[in-house]
N, C-alpha and C positions, 0 to 999 in steps of 0.2 A: 504494500500500500504506500503510495507516495503522497506527500503533502502538496496541495494545489496552491500555488502562489502565482498571481498574475504578474505581468511584466512591470507594472508600476510598483508593486510591493517588492519585487526582487531588486529593482533599482534603488528603491528607498532603503532597503535593508543594507545594500552595499554602501550607499552614501552614509548611512548611520555608522556602519563599521569604520569607514575611513575617518569621519568626523570624531568618533570616539577615540581612535588612536591618535589623531592629530592633537586633540584637546589634551590628552594625557601627556604627550611628548612636549607640549608647550605650556604645561602646568596651568591650564585654564579650564573653565567649565565648558562642556560641549554646547554648541549652538546647532540644534537639530533643525530649526527653521521650517519653512513651508515645503510641502512636497514629500515630507518624510513620513514614515509609518508612525502614527501616534502610539505612545506606550499602551494606551487602553484599547487600541484597535483589536478586534477579535480575530487574531491569527491563532490557529490551533497550536497549543503548546507541544513542542517536540524537542528531542535532543538535537543538538547542532554542533558543528565544528566550523571554525574559521581558520583558513590556511592563508599564509602570506607567501608569495613567490617573488623572487628577484630573477627575472628572466625565466629560465626553466628550472631553477634551483629552489627548493623549499627554504623558507626563511623563518617559519614558525607555523605551528599547527596545534591547536588546543580545542577541546570540546567536551561536551557532556553527552553520554550515550542515551540518556532519557531526559524527559522534561523535568526541570526543577523550578522554572519560572516561565513567564510568557516568552514567546519566541523572540520578541524584540529585545527584552532584557537579556536573555541567554546570549544572543548574538553580540550585544554590546559588551557583556562580561567576557565572552570568549575572544572578542577582538583585542581587548586589553591583555588577556592572558597570552594569546598567540604572539603579540608584539613585544611584550615585556617580561613574560614569565615562563616561556618555553625553556626548559633547562638545557636543551641542546644548542641554544644560540644566545649570544649576548643580547641585552635589550636593544630594541630598534631605536635608532636615532632619527630625528626629524628629516635629515637629508635622505636617509634610506627610504622613508615612507613615500617620497615622491617617485621612487623607482620601483616600488612594490606594487604588485597587483593582488587584489583580495578575492578569495574564493570562499563561498559559503556552501556548506553541505547540511541540509535539513534532513534528519533521519526519520525513517519509519520505526515503529516499535520492533524490537528484536524478536526473533523466533528461534527456538531451539532447533538445531540441525543434527538429527541423530545419524545421518549418513553424509559424510564429507563429499561423496560423489554428487550430492545435490547442489553443491556450491557452484554458482554460475559466475565465471570470471567476467568482470565488466558490469555485472548487475548487482551482485551481492557484496556488501561489506561483511567482514568476519570479525568475531570477537571470541576469544578463547580464554577460559578459566581452567587452570589445572595446577595442582600442588601449591596453592597459595599465590600463584602468579597469574598475570593476565596480559593480554595484548590485543590490539585492535588495528585493523586497516580499513580505510574507507573504500568504497567500491571502485573508485577511479585509480587506485594505486597499482593494481597489477597491470593494467593497460599502460600506465606511464612507465612501468619498469620492464614490460615485456615478459611477464611471468605467465606460465600456464597454471592450472589449478594446483598441481602438486607443489610447485615452487611457491605459489601464493601461500599455501597452508604451512609449508616448511619455514618460510620467512616469518609467518605469524608466530610460530613456535620460537624462533630465534628472538623476535622482538619481545616476547614474554619471558625471555631468559631460560627457555627450555631447549632441549635438543630436537633436531628435525624429527618429525614423525610422532612427537608427543601427543598431538591431537587425536591419535588413534588409540591411545592407552585408556584402560579402564579408569573411570573417574574424570576424564577430560570432558569439559562441557563446551561445545561449539555452538555459536549462535550466528545467524545471518540477519541482515537488514538491508534495505535499499536506501537510497538518498536522492533527494532533489538537489542537484548541484548547479550553481550559477556563479559567474565571476565577472569582474570588471573587464571591459574590452579596452585594453591598453596596448 
C-alpha cells in the first residue's frame, strides 16, 4: 500500500525539508511561508526517511520506520537528523546545502516476510531483526547499487552487523515495505 500525495504536497514537503535544514544551519526559526503543507493538514501519518545527496553520493539519511507524529512533523524532524545527526557524516554546513538534493521516502506499514524469495528488488524495502541487531534498506537502494535479491539481503545482514545469510536463520525476522519516493529536481 502506498501513500497518495499529490504533486503540490510533494513539492511543499520538499520545500519544508530544505527550509528546515537551512533554518537550523543559520540558527534561525524556519519560515515555512505560503504554499507549504500546513502542520495541521490531514496527511496520513506514516514512517518516512529523508536522504541528502551530493551528486550521486549519499550525504545523510535518517528516518522512522513507522508513524510517530504527523507526516509533516516527521519529515521536518528527519530533515534535521539527516543533515546534522547522521553518525556516518559530519554535520552539513550551509555551503553544502546549496549543493545537496533532498529525497523523501514515505513508507507503507511493514509486513512480515516469512519467505525471503518474496522480496521484490526495486519494490520492497527490507528490515531485519535478529540476535538483538537490526538493519534497514529503502526500496531504491538495491537498484542504485546494482544488487540482485541475494546480494540485497546479504548486504542487509552486513548493515545489521550480522554475517551474510543470517536472514535465513531461525529467529530472524524479515519485514518488507514499499515507499513513495520523491526528490528535488536539481
